[in-house]
C-alpha positions as CSV (number, residue, x, y, z in Angstrom):
1,M,0.0,0.0,0.0
2,S,1.7,3.2,-1.1
3,R,1.9,6.5,0.7
4,H,-0.1,8.1,-2.1
5,F,-2.9,5.6,-1.4
6,I,-2.8,6.4,2.3
7,F,-3.2,10.2,1.7
8,S,-6.0,9.7,-0.8
9,L,-7.8,7.3,1.5
10,T,-7.5,9.8,4.3
11,G,-8.9,12.6,2.2
12,L,-11.9,10.6,1.1
13,A,-12.6,9.4,4.6
14,A,-12.5,13.0,5.9
15,L,-15.2,14.0,3.5
16,A,-17.4,11.1,4.8
17,A,-17.4,12.5,8.4
18,G,-20.9,13.9,8.9
19,G,-23.2,15.5,11.4
20,G,-25.7,13.9,13.7
21,A,-22.8,12.9,15.9
22,Q,-22.8,12.1,19.6
23,A,-20.1,14.3,21.1
24,Q,-17.2,13.0,23.2
25,S,-15.1,15.0,25.5
26,Q,-11.8,16.3,24.1
27,A,-9.8,16.1,27.3
28,L,-6.7,18.2,28.0
29,P,-3.8,15.8,28.7
30,E,-3.6,15.6,32.4
31,I,-0.6,14.9,34.7
32,E,-0.4,11.1,35.2
33,V,0.5,9.5,38.5
34,T,0.1,5.8,37.6
35,A,2.9,3.5,36.7
36,P,4.2,3.1,33.2
37,A,3.7,0.0,31.1
38,P,4.7,-2.7,31.3
39,S,4.3,-2.6,35.1
40,A,0.6,-1.7,34.6
41,P,-1.5,-4.8,34.4
42,A,-3.4,-6.0,31.4
43,A,-7.1,-6.1,31.5
44,G,-8.3,-8.5,34.1
45,S,-4.9,-8.9,35.7
46,A,-4.5,-8.8,39.5
47,T,-0.9,-7.5,39.2
48,I,0.0,-4.6,41.4
49,V,-0.2,-1.0,40.1
50,T,2.6,1.0,41.6
51,D,2.4,4.8,42.0
52,Q,4.8,7.2,40.4
53,F,8.2,6.7,42.1
54,G,10.0,8.8,39.5
55,A,8.9,11.7,37.2
56,I,7.0,10.3,34.2
57,T,6.0,12.1,31.1
58,R,3.1,10.4,29.2
59,I,1.8,11.5,25.8
60,P,-1.5,9.8,25.1
61,D,-2.9,9.1,21.6
62,E,-5.0,12.2,21.3
63,E,-2.1,14.5,22.1
64,L,0.2,12.6,19.7
65,R,-2.2,13.2,16.9
66,R,-2.3,16.9,17.7
67,T,1.4,17.4,18.2
68,G,2.7,15.6,15.1
69,G,6.4,15.2,14.5
70,G,8.3,12.7,12.4
71,T,10.7,11.6,15.2
72,L,10.5,11.0,19.0
73,G,12.7,14.1,19.6
74,D,10.2,16.3,17.7
75,V,7.3,14.9,19.7
76,L,8.9,15.5,23.1
77,F,10.8,18.6,22.2
78,S,8.7,21.0,24.3
79,K,8.0,18.8,27.3
80,P,9.5,19.9,30.7
81,G,13.0,18.5,31.1
82,I,13.1,17.0,27.6
83,T,14.3,18.3,24.3
84,G,15.6,16.8,21.1
85,S,19.0,16.6,19.3
86,G,17.4,18.4,16.3
87,F,20.1,17.3,13.9
88,A,17.9,16.8,10.8
89,P,14.2,16.4,10.1
90,G,14.6,12.8,9.1
91,A,17.4,12.0,11.5
92,A,17.5,10.9,15.0
93,S,16.3,14.0,16.8
94,R,16.9,11.7,19.8
95,P,15.2,12.8,23.0
96,I,17.6,14.5,25.4
97,I,16.4,14.2,29.0
98,R,17.8,16.5,31.7
99,G,20.8,17.2,29.5
100,L,21.6,13.5,29.0
101,D,21.4,11.9,25.5
102,N,22.5,9.0,23.4
103,N,24.0,6.3,25.7
104,R,22.1,7.5,28.7
105,V,18.6,7.5,27.2
106,G,17.0,4.3,26.2
107,V,14.5,4.1,23.3
108,V,12.2,1.1,23.3
109,E,9.1,0.0,21.3
110,N,6.6,-2.1,23.2
111,G,9.3,-2.9,25.7
112,V,11.9,-4.0,23.1
113,G,15.0,-1.9,22.2
114,G,14.5,0.3,19.1
115,G,17.6,-1.0,17.4
116,G,19.3,1.1,14.7
117,A,22.4,3.2,15.3
118,S,20.9,6.5,16.6
119,D,23.1,6.3,19.7
120,L,26.2,6.2,17.5
121,G,25.6,9.6,15.9
122,E,23.1,12.5,16.0
123,D,22.6,12.1,12.2
124,H,21.2,8.6,12.5
125,F,17.5,8.1,12.6
126,V,15.5,6.4,15.4
127,P,13.5,3.6,13.7
128,V,10.5,4.1,16.0
129,D,7.6,5.8,14.1
130,P,5.4,8.2,16.1
131,A,2.7,7.9,13.4
132,A,2.1,4.3,14.4
133,S,2.3,4.9,18.2
134,N,-0.7,5.0,20.5
135,Q,1.2,6.4,23.4
136,I,4.7,7.6,24.3
137,E,6.0,7.8,27.8
138,V,9.3,8.8,29.3
139,I,10.2,6.7,32.4
140,R,12.6,7.8,35.1
141,G,13.3,6.4,38.5
142,P,13.4,2.7,39.7
143,N,11.3,1.5,36.8
144,A,13.9,2.5,34.3
145,L,16.3,-0.2,35.6
146,R,14.2,-2.9,34.0
147,Y,15.4,-1.7,30.6
148,G,19.1,-1.4,31.5
149,T,21.8,0.8,33.0
150,Q,22.2,2.6,29.6
151,A,19.1,4.6,30.7
152,I,20.5,6.9,33.5
153,G,18.6,9.8,32.0
154,G,15.4,7.8,31.4
155,V,13.6,5.5,28.9
156,V,11.4,6.6,26.1
157,N,8.9,3.8,25.5
158,S,6.6,3.9,22.4
159,T,3.6,1.6,22.6
160,N,1.3,0.4,19.8
161,N,-0.8,-2.5,18.8
162,R,1.6,-4.2,16.5
163,I,1.5,-7.2,18.7
164,P,-2.2,-7.5,19.6
165,E,-3.1,-8.2,23.2
166,Q,-6.8,-8.8,22.7
167,V,-9.3,-9.6,20.0
168,P,-11.1,-6.5,18.7
169,A,-14.6,-6.2,20.4
170,R,-16.3,-5.7,17.0
171,G,-14.2,-8.3,15.2
172,A,-12.4,-5.7,13.1
173,S,-11.4,-2.0,13.2
174,A,-9.5,0.4,11.1
175,E,-7.9,3.8,11.8
176,V,-6.6,6.4,9.3
177,R,-4.2,9.1,10.4
178,S,-3.0,11.9,8.1
179,A,-1.7,15.4,8.1
180,V,-0.3,18.1,5.8
181,T,2.2,20.8,6.8
182,S,2.8,24.1,5.1
183,V,6.4,24.8,6.3
184,D,7.8,21.9,4.3
185,A,5.0,21.1,1.9
186,G,4.8,17.8,3.8
187,T,2.4,15.0,3.8
188,E,2.1,12.2,6.3
189,G,-0.3,9.3,6.8
190,A,-0.9,6.0,8.4
191,V,-3.5,3.2,8.1
192,L,-3.9,0.8,11.0
193,L,-6.0,-2.4,10.7
194,D,-7.0,-4.8,13.5
195,A,-9.0,-8.0,13.2
196,G,-9.6,-11.2,15.1
197,K,-11.9,-14.0,15.9
198,D,-12.0,-16.5,18.7
199,T,-8.4,-16.8,19.9
200,I,-6.6,-15.1,17.0
201,A,-5.9,-11.4,16.6
202,V,-4.0,-9.8,13.8
203,H,-2.7,-6.3,13.2
204,A,-1.2,-4.5,10.1
205,D,-0.2,-0.9,9.6
206,V,1.6,1.1,6.9
207,S,2.8,4.7,7.3
208,G,4.7,7.2,5.3
209,R,6.0,10.8,5.4
210,R,7.4,13.0,2.7
211,A,8.6,16.6,3.0
212,D,10.6,19.2,1.0
213,D,13.3,21.6,2.4
214,Y,11.5,23.4,5.2
215,R,11.2,27.2,5.3
216,V,13.1,29.3,7.8
217,P,13.2,33.1,8.6
218,K,15.5,35.0,6.3
219,Y,18.1,35.8,8.9
220,P,21.9,35.6,8.8
221,Y,23.6,32.6,10.4
222,L,26.4,32.2,12.9
223,T,29.9,31.1,11.8
224,A,32.2,30.5,14.8
225,P,31.6,33.8,16.7
226,D,34.0,35.2,19.3
227,P,31.9,35.1,22.5
228,A,34.1,37.7,24.2
229,A,33.9,40.2,21.3
230,M,30.3,39.6,20.1
231,P,28.2,37.0,21.8
232,F,25.9,36.4,18.9
233,A,28.0,37.4,15.9
234,T,26.7,37.0,12.4
235,Q,28.0,37.3,8.9
236,P,26.3,38.4,5.7
237,G,24.3,35.8,4.0
238,S,20.9,34.1,4.5
239,F,19.0,30.9,3.9
240,N,16.9,32.6,1.2
241,G,13.9,31.4,3.1
242,R,14.7,27.7,3.2
243,Q,16.9,25.3,5.1
244,P,19.2,23.7,2.5
245,N,19.2,20.0,2.1
246,S,16.5,19.2,4.6
247,R,14.2,17.0,2.5
248,V,13.0,13.7,3.9
249,Q,10.9,10.7,3.0
250,N,10.3,7.5,5.0
251,D,7.9,4.7,5.3
252,A,7.2,1.8,7.6
253,E,5.1,-1.4,7.4
254,S,4.3,-4.0,10.0
255,F,2.3,-7.2,10.5
256,G,1.6,-8.9,13.8
257,L,-0.2,-12.0,15.0
258,S,-1.2,-13.1,18.5
259,H,-2.8,-16.1,20.1
260,I,-5.2,-14.9,22.9
261,F,-6.2,-17.3,25.7
262,A,-8.0,-17.0,29.0
263,N,-5.0,-16.1,31.1
264,G,-2.8,-14.1,28.7
265,F,-1.5,-13.9,25.2
266,I,1.6,-14.7,23.0
267,G,2.4,-12.8,19.8
268,A,5.0,-11.7,17.3
269,A,5.4,-9.0,14.7
270,I,7.7,-8.0,11.9
271,V,8.4,-4.4,11.1
272,Q,10.1,-2.9,8.1
273,T,11.3,0.8,8.3
274,N,12.9,2.7,5.5
275,A,14.2,6.3,5.4
276,L,16.0,8.5,2.9
277,Y,16.8,12.0,4.3
278,R,19.2,14.8,3.7
279,I,21.7,16.3,6.2
280,P,20.9,20.0,6.3
281,G,23.2,23.0,6.1
282,A,25.3,24.6,3.4
283,D,28.0,21.9,3.6
284,G,25.4,19.1,3.3
285,E,23.9,20.8,0.3
286,N,27.3,21.3,-1.4
287,N,28.2,17.7,-0.9
288,R,24.7,16.3,-1.5
289,T,25.0,14.5,1.9
290,R,22.1,12.2,2.6
291,I,21.4,8.9,4.4
292,D,19.6,5.9,3.0
293,A,18.6,3.6,5.9
294,R,16.8,0.3,6.2
295,Q,15.8,-1.7,9.2
296,T,14.0,-5.1,9.5
297,K,12.9,-6.0,13.0
298,A,11.1,-9.1,14.4
299,L,9.8,-8.8,17.9
300,G,7.6,-10.7,20.2
301,K,6.0,-10.6,23.7
302,G,3.7,-12.6,25.8
303,E,2.0,-12.7,29.2
304,F,0.8,-15.6,31.4
305,R,-1.4,-14.5,34.3
306,N,-2.0,-16.5,37.5
307,P,0.1,-19.6,36.5
308,S,0.3,-20.6,40.1
309,D,-0.7,-19.6,43.6
310,A,2.6,-17.8,44.2
311,I,3.0,-16.2,40.8
312,D,0.8,-13.4,39.6
313,V,2.1,-13.0,36.1
314,I,5.0,-14.0,33.8
315,R,6.0,-11.6,31.0
316,F,8.6,-11.9,28.2
317,W,9.8,-9.7,25.3
318,W,12.3,-10.5,22.5
319,G,13.6,-8.7,19.4
320,V,15.9,-9.3,16.5
321,T,17.2,-6.3,14.5
322,D,18.9,-6.1,11.1
323,Y,19.9,-2.4,10.4
324,K,22.0,-0.8,7.7
325,H,22.4,2.7,6.4
326,N,24.6,4.3,3.7
327,E,25.8,7.8,4.1
328,L,25.8,9.2,0.5
329,G,27.5,12.2,-1.0
330,L,30.1,13.5,-3.4
331,G,32.8,10.9,-3.9
332,D,35.4,13.4,-5.2
333,P,35.0,17.1,-4.4
334,L,37.0,17.9,-7.6
335,N,34.6,16.0,-9.8
336,P,31.0,17.0,-8.8
337,A,29.7,14.3,-11.2
338,T,30.8,11.5,-8.9
339,D,28.4,10.6,-6.1
340,G,28.3,7.5,-4.0
341,V,28.7,5.9,-0.6
342,R,30.9,7.7,1.9
343,Q,30.2,5.6,5.0
344,I,28.3,2.5,6.0
345,F,26.8,1.6,9.3
346,T,25.3,-1.8,10.2
347,N,23.8,-3.2,13.4
348,K,22.7,-6.8,14.0
349,E,21.2,-7.0,17.4
350,Q,19.3,-9.6,19.5
351,E,17.6,-9.0,22.7
352,A,15.4,-11.0,25.2
353,R,13.9,-10.1,28.5
354,A,11.6,-12.0,30.9
355,E,10.2,-11.2,34.3
356,V,8.1,-12.8,37.0
357,A,5.8,-10.9,39.3
358,L,4.9,-12.7,42.6
359,N,1.7,-12.3,44.5
360,P,1.8,-10.0,47.5
361,V,3.2,-11.3,50.8
362,D,2.0,-10.1,54.2
363,L,5.1,-9.1,56.2
364,R,2.9,-7.7,59.1
365,F,4.5,-4.3,58.9
366,A,3.9,-4.1,55.1
367,S,2.6,-5.9,52.1
368,M,5.5,-6.9,49.8
369,T,5.3,-7.5,46.1
370,T,8.3,-8.8,44.2
371,I,9.2,-8.7,40.5
372,F,12.4,-10.3,39.3
373,G,13.7,-10.5,35.7
374,V,16.6,-11.4,33.4
375,Q,17.8,-9.8,30.2
376,G,20.3,-10.6,27.5
377,N,21.6,-8.7,24.5
378,H,24.1,-9.2,21.7
379,Q,25.1,-6.6,19.2
380,S,27.5,-6.6,16.2
381,L,28.3,-3.2,14.8
382,T,30.3,-2.2,11.7
383,A,31.3,1.2,10.2
384,P,33.9,0.2,7.7
385,G,33.8,3.3,5.5
386,V,34.5,3.4,1.8
387,G,37.9,4.3,0.6
388,S,39.1,5.2,4.1
389,P,39.9,3.4,7.4
390,G,36.3,4.1,8.6
391,L,35.0,5.2,11.9
392,F,35.6,1.8,13.6
393,D,36.3,-1.7,12.6
394,P,33.7,-4.4,13.3
395,N,33.0,-4.8,17.0
396,D,30.6,-6.7,19.1
397,N,29.3,-6.6,22.6
398,A,27.3,-8.9,24.8
399,R,25.3,-8.2,27.9
400,V,23.5,-10.3,30.5
401,A,21.7,-8.9,33.5
402,G,19.4,-9.7,36.3
403,Y,17.1,-7.3,38.2
404,L,14.8,-7.3,41.2
405,F,12.0,-5.0,42.4
406,N,10.5,-5.1,45.9
407,E,7.5,-2.9,46.6
408,F,6.3,-2.4,50.1
409,K,2.8,-1.0,50.9
410,F,3.0,0.2,54.6
411,G,-0.6,1.4,54.6
412,A,-3.1,3.3,52.5
413,T,-0.9,6.4,52.2
414,T,2.8,5.2,52.2
415,R,4.6,3.0,49.7
416,A,8.3,2.3,49.0
417,Q,10.2,0.5,46.3
418,I,13.7,-0.9,46.2
419,A,15.1,-2.0,42.8
420,G,18.5,-3.5,41.9
421,R,20.3,-4.6,38.8
422,V,23.6,-6.3,38.0
423,E,25.0,-6.6,34.5
424,H,28.0,-8.3,32.9
425,V,29.2,-6.6,29.7
426,R,31.9,-7.9,27.3
427,L,33.1,-5.9,24.3
428,N,35.4,-6.7,21.5
429,G,36.9,-4.2,19.1
430,M,40.0,-2.7,17.5
431,A,41.7,0.1,19.4
432,T,44.4,2.5,18.3
433,A,47.1,4.3,20.3
434,F,46.9,8.0,19.5
435,P,49.5,10.6,20.5
436,A,48.6,12.7,23.6
437,D,48.0,15.9,21.6
438,F,45.9,14.1,18.9
439,I,48.0,15.8,16.2
440,G,48.5,13.7,13.1
441,V,51.8,11.9,12.5
442,P,53.0,10.2,9.3
443,G,52.5,6.5,8.9
444,A,50.2,4.0,10.5
445,L,49.5,4.1,14.3
446,A,49.7,0.9,16.4
447,S,46.4,-0.9,16.7
448,G,45.3,-4.0,18.4
449,Q,42.3,-6.1,19.5
450,R,40.8,-5.2,22.9
451,S,38.2,-7.1,24.9
452,P,37.3,-5.1,28.0
453,E,34.8,-6.5,30.5
454,Y,32.6,-4.6,33.0
455,T,30.2,-5.6,35.8
456,P,28.2,-2.6,36.6
457,G,25.7,-2.8,39.5
458,S,22.9,-0.4,40.3
459,V,20.3,0.2,43.0
460,S,17.4,2.5,43.4
461,F,15.1,3.4,46.3
462,G,11.7,5.2,46.0
463,L,9.2,6.5,48.6
464,I,5.7,7.8,48.0
465,Q,3.5,9.6,50.6
466,D,-0.1,10.7,50.1
467,L,-0.9,14.0,51.6
468,P,-4.0,16.1,52.2
469,W,-5.7,18.0,49.4
470,E,-5.0,15.0,47.1
471,L,-1.3,15.8,47.1
472,Q,1.4,13.2,46.6
473,A,5.0,13.5,47.5
474,S,7.8,11.2,46.3
475,A,11.5,10.9,46.7
476,T,14.0,8.6,45.0
477,A,17.7,7.9,45.5
478,Q,19.7,6.0,43.0
479,H,23.2,4.7,42.3
480,I,23.5,3.8,38.7
481,E,26.6,2.3,36.9
482,R,27.0,2.2,33.2
483,A,29.6,0.4,31.1
484,P,31.1,2.3,28.1
485,K,29.6,1.7,24.7
486,P,31.6,0.6,21.6
487,A,31.7,4.0,20.0
488,E,33.1,5.5,23.2
489,L,35.9,2.9,23.3
490,F,36.8,2.2,19.7
491,S,36.0,5.2,17.4
492,R,38.9,6.4,15.3
493,G,37.8,7.9,12.1
494,A,35.9,10.4,10.0
495,H,32.2,10.8,10.4
496,D,31.2,13.0,7.5
497,A,27.5,13.4,8.3
498,T,28.2,15.0,11.7
499,G,31.3,16.8,10.5
500,T,33.5,15.3,13.1
501,F,36.6,13.0,13.4
502,D,35.8,10.8,16.3
503,I,38.4,9.2,18.6
504,G,37.5,6.7,21.4
505,D,39.4,5.8,24.5
506,P,39.6,2.0,25.3
507,S,40.8,2.8,28.8
508,L,37.4,4.3,29.9
509,K,36.1,3.1,33.2
510,V,32.5,2.4,34.4
511,E,30.5,5.6,34.6
512,R,28.8,6.0,38.0
513,A,25.9,8.3,38.9
514,N,24.5,9.1,42.3
515,S,21.1,10.8,42.1
516,L,18.5,12.3,44.4
517,E,15.1,13.4,43.2
518,A,12.0,14.9,45.0
519,S,8.6,15.6,43.6
520,L,5.3,17.0,44.7
521,R,2.2,16.5,42.5
522,R,-1.6,16.8,42.4
523,A,-3.4,14.9,39.6
524,K,-7.0,15.5,40.4
525,G,-9.3,18.5,40.7
526,P,-9.4,21.9,38.9
527,V,-5.7,22.6,39.9
528,R,-3.2,19.9,38.7
529,F,0.5,20.2,38.9
530,E,3.8,18.4,39.3
531,A,7.1,19.9,40.4
532,T,10.4,18.0,40.6
533,A,14.0,18.8,41.6
534,Y,17.0,16.6,41.1
535,D,20.7,16.4,41.8
536,T,23.1,13.9,40.2
537,W,26.8,13.5,40.8
538,F,28.8,11.6,38.1
539,D,32.0,9.7,38.9
540,G,33.7,9.4,35.5
541,F,31.1,11.1,33.2
542,I,31.9,10.1,29.6
543,F,31.4,12.8,27.0
544,R,32.6,13.8,23.6
545,R,34.7,16.9,23.7
546,L,35.9,19.1,20.8
547,T,39.7,19.4,21.0
548,G,40.0,22.4,18.7
549,N,42.0,20.3,16.2
550,T,40.6,19.7,12.7
551,C,41.1,16.7,10.3
552,S,40.3,15.4,6.9
553,D,39.5,11.8,6.2
554,T,42.5,10.2,8.0
555,F,44.3,10.9,11.3
556,D,47.6,11.9,9.7
557,T,45.8,15.0,8.4
558,C,44.8,16.2,11.9
559,V,46.3,19.6,12.7
560,A,46.0,22.0,15.6
561,G,43.4,24.7,14.9
562,P,41.4,25.2,11.7
563,G,42.5,23.7,8.4
564,G,40.6,20.5,8.1
565,E,37.0,20.0,7.2
566,L,36.2,17.9,10.2
567,N,36.2,19.0,13.9
568,Q,38.1,16.5,16.0
569,A,36.0,15.0,18.9
570,V,37.6,12.8,21.6
571,Y,35.6,10.7,24.1
572,S,36.8,11.6,27.5
573,Q,35.9,11.0,31.2
574,R,35.6,13.5,34.0
575,D,33.6,13.9,37.2
576,A,30.5,16.0,36.7
577,H,27.5,17.5,38.6
578,F,24.0,17.8,37.1
579,R,21.2,19.5,38.9
580,G,17.9,21.0,37.9
581,A,14.2,21.3,38.2
582,E,11.1,21.0,36.1
583,A,7.4,21.8,36.7
584,Q,4.1,21.8,34.9
585,A,0.6,23.0,36.0
586,Q,-3.0,23.2,34.7
587,W,-5.8,25.3,36.3
588,D,-9.4,24.9,35.1
589,I,-10.4,28.5,36.1
590,G,-14.1,28.0,35.4
591,P,-17.0,27.6,33.0
592,L,-17.1,29.7,29.8
593,A,-19.6,29.4,26.9
594,N,-20.7,25.8,27.8
595,G,-17.1,24.8,28.2
596,T,-14.1,25.1,30.6
597,F,-11.5,27.9,30.4
598,G,-8.1,27.4,31.9
599,V,-4.4,28.3,32.0
600,D,-1.3,26.1,32.1
601,G,2.4,26.6,32.6
602,Q,5.8,24.8,32.5
603,Y,9.4,25.4,33.5
604,D,12.6,23.5,33.3
605,I,16.3,24.1,33.9
606,V,19.4,22.0,34.0
607,R,22.9,23.1,35.1
608,A,25.8,20.8,34.5
609,T,29.5,21.4,35.4
610,F,32.7,19.4,35.7
611,S,34.5,19.1,39.0
612,D,36.7,22.1,38.2
613,G,33.6,24.3,37.6
614,T,33.8,24.4,33.8
615,N,30.6,23.7,31.9
616,V,29.5,20.4,30.4
617,P,29.0,20.8,26.6
618,R,25.6,20.8,24.8
619,I,23.3,21.5,27.8
620,P,19.8,22.7,26.9
621,P,18.8,26.2,28.0
622,Q,16.4,27.2,30.7
623,R,12.8,27.4,29.4
624,V,9.5,28.8,30.7
625,G,6.1,28.7,29.0
626,G,2.4,28.8,29.4
627,G,-0.9,29.1,27.7
628,V,-4.6,29.4,27.8
629,Y,-7.1,26.8,26.8
630,W,-10.8,26.2,26.4
631,R,-12.6,22.9,25.9
632,D,-16.1,21.5,25.9
633,S,-17.6,18.1,25.0
634,A,-16.3,18.2,21.4
635,W,-13.9,21.2,21.0
636,F,-10.4,21.9,22.3
637,A,-8.5,25.1,21.7
638,R,-5.2,26.4,23.1
639,V,-2.7,29.2,22.5
640,G,0.7,28.8,24.2
641,L,4.2,30.4,24.3
642,L,7.5,28.6,25.1
643,H,10.4,30.9,25.8
644,A,14.0,29.5,25.8
645,F,16.6,31.7,27.4
646,A,20.0,32.4,25.8
647,Q,22.5,29.7,26.6
648,T,25.8,31.4,27.6
649,K,27.1,28.8,30.0
650,I,29.2,27.0,27.5
651,A,32.1,24.6,27.3
652,P,35.4,25.3,25.4
653,Q,35.0,25.2,21.6
654,E,31.2,25.9,22.0
655,T,29.5,29.1,21.0
656,P,26.6,30.7,22.8
657,T,23.1,30.5,21.5
658,E,20.4,33.1,21.5
659,G,17.1,32.6,23.2
660,Y,13.8,32.2,21.3
661,N,10.0,32.2,21.6
662,L,7.9,29.5,20.2
663,L,4.2,30.5,19.8
664,R,1.7,27.7,19.1
665,A,-2.0,27.8,18.5
666,E,-4.3,24.8,17.9
667,V,-8.0,24.0,17.5
668,V,-9.3,20.4,17.6
669,Y,-12.8,18.9,17.0
670,H,-13.7,15.4,18.0
671,T,-16.9,13.5,17.4
672,V,-18.3,10.0,18.0
673,L,-20.7,8.8,15.3
674,T,-23.6,6.4,15.5
675,P,-22.1,2.9,15.3
676,N,-22.8,0.7,12.3
677,D,-21.2,-2.3,10.7
678,F,-19.1,-0.5,8.0
679,G,-19.1,3.2,8.7
680,M,-17.0,5.6,10.6
681,R,-17.2,5.5,14.4
682,E,-15.0,8.5,15.4
683,A,-13.5,11.5,13.7
684,T,-10.9,14.0,15.0
685,V,-9.9,17.0,12.8
686,G,-7.7,19.9,13.7
687,V,-5.3,22.7,12.8
688,A,-2.2,23.8,14.6
689,G,0.1,26.7,13.9
690,T,3.7,26.4,15.0
691,N,6.5,29.0,15.5
692,L,3.8,31.6,14.6
693,L,6.2,34.5,15.4
694,N,8.5,33.1,12.6
695,E,11.5,33.4,15.0
696,E,15.1,32.3,14.2
697,V,15.3,29.3,16.4
698,R,18.6,27.5,17.1
699,N,18.8,24.3,19.1
700,H,21.8,24.7,21.4
701,V,22.4,20.9,21.8
702,S,22.7,20.4,18.0
703,F,26.2,20.0,16.5
704,L,24.9,22.0,13.5
705,K,23.2,24.8,15.4
706,D,25.5,27.5,13.9
707,S,24.4,26.6,10.3
708,V,20.9,25.0,10.8
709,L,17.8,26.7,11.9
710,M,14.6,25.0,13.1
711,P,11.5,25.4,10.9
712,G,9.9,28.8,10.6
713,A,6.2,29.6,10.8
714,G,3.9,26.8,9.6
715,V,0.4,25.3,9.7
716,R,-0.4,21.7,10.3
717,V,-3.8,20.3,9.3
718,F,-4.6,16.8,10.6
719,A,-7.3,14.2,10.8
720,T,-7.8,10.9,12.5
721,L,-10.7,8.6,11.5
722,K,-11.7,5.4,13.1
723,Y,-13.9,2.7,11.5
């Protein structure tokens, strides 16, 4: 089924939506306090439901459809404490949580790792499609340990129905999602089909997105300003109203099948994801830089409820990923006619996880519920390059882990949770001995095979106390250990798409983080809010620092200062201190025109320094925002402004970034139609304006922020139709 068919089908279905509807409430997304999946029980399960031990951001389906966005980073960009890497419209735009990214933020789909190579480079896309998602949640605190210690910052979990967990109530259902965007002449759409009978349920979906170079304000752009002389220096020139080389097209298809039985289900799915996108910026356009990516993923999960008197539920997840992308561009700058593969990345990964939840045990002073699990993972990575030594030779890593959760309910108002995880990690790869100044020398450098092993251990403690006025207070304390990833150990070559020459350090030690977090929240009533403060001390924080050297395609070309086309970036390790706060609130002020009028607000800040007081690089700026909304049984409307302050607390080789204002307005209409055998059951249509002030917006955490602007003013029209 082609993307053109999806868009045509959506348009025809939109015309079919008619009057005579029974209205359904269009709810404002409220602050959640329940536990994230997969801890939450399936229908009919007696499994415990824990309260919110760590801050959780949850985006339900109705908000996903309104927000739009081709990547997880786009969807989460404006949420308190979260932003995106913003490298390219079709690239990763990986979520950045509290200033932590890549190897400290896990990305999973239905509880299984997303695969791909997005943690190896900001230009690599995340093969998790928001268009097919029914909910996205960001999990922090003790629950994040079930996914691995590579999630110090948190876990982004996208859930959908690709592996059905129940037979559709009406035997079959269909959903069509579509949107058009003015800022990039973009079209996107998805068709989701579910059917089943007796004990068999099936699911199929297809989605696609296509967009041209997006429009930007006609403002000059930065080129390595001198912060002391002119904090926000510019040079003549402009984007001529568009961001060069920012086109994107992608598609995804999946098919899933499940066997449903009285006490659970077991199912599997196969997902194919394809993407072809450009790397924006003048250099990207001059070299026609683009990435052609493919991923095939098979995944499965199952649940067995009440298998014995002692066991409440057994769950398992597994996934197998085959990923490859080619970085394309000019093969010979002196001969523009040549064009071909500049770099290749592959990832073959296998993962399995299983856990058992026991029935509660009465300890007299508390009721205790225990969950224990095991997890294994194997990954083989290559980045051989074409006509050059490449970023790193083939390497592989294997992980095996066990984890344990004990939850204690001391009474109706007090709960505690203790979680622990132990991993054993073994990596194999080729390491190179570089000179201390990282300046190129003639001839080949000494290289050899290295096989470091690590055994990180982590523990987390959480406490929840219910208070008067429906308030809830929580506190967590964590000690998290993380083993280095292959790119941090073995990198030693050019990465053209990011414009860097990356160098790893095979002597890196286990990274350790000690964290405290406290929250106060209220999730019911006309006033709802959540406020969180946190403090994290890193022992041996691993980061990629710019040395000030530049290189061409091989190390012998690396020189001090400018001269090469690639900035040299070296993985290093230092003690660091992260602290910050985030808050969000909603106040339903009162009735207005048969509906409810209210205001909302948000705030976030993160400050990160090394032990000597210098700044950690690429830390998001402080932000504050708010808006007004109105809703009734069918309509929802909101106007909001998000202000990001200038980021001047920068690391060496970084440049400051100006602040910006993002003005957004949206109107949504939702209706429930009279049910019939073949017709439409629900329809949601809406329009949203983004960056309505047409501001010049630069994302400070992006490696390309000096030459790449975020999209200018645009309008998004969307529709979701359910049959």
